[in-house]
C-alpha positions, 0 to 999 in steps of 0.5 A: 498483524493484519494486512491493513495494519501491515500497510499502515505501518509501512506507510508510516515507518518507511514513507513518513506518512502521518499516522492519523492521515492513513485512512482508507479514503486517503490517496497515496500521493497525499501520504508521500507515496509518489510513483517511485515510492509506490513501486518500492511499496509494491516490492516490499509487499510482494516479498513480505506476503509472497504475492504478485502485484504486477497485474494490479493497476495502482497509481499514486492517485489510488487510495489506501483502501484500493491498495488494501483491497488489491493485496487482499485480492491477491492473497485470495487468488 
């Protein structure tokens, strides 16, 4: 499973997002990811992918595409 698929799956299964709404341009806040849920998502991704997202600036206004790009950036580092 790729990173994009992993994030899509987490947003749907863990946070109850509508599968059709999880698109790169969708703001996380529109997918039921508020600031608290974003921290939970961050921790899950860090643990599953063995990365550190502490220095990445994300908010509930960030898009799915920005989240995916941040994760890819940390994997490449």
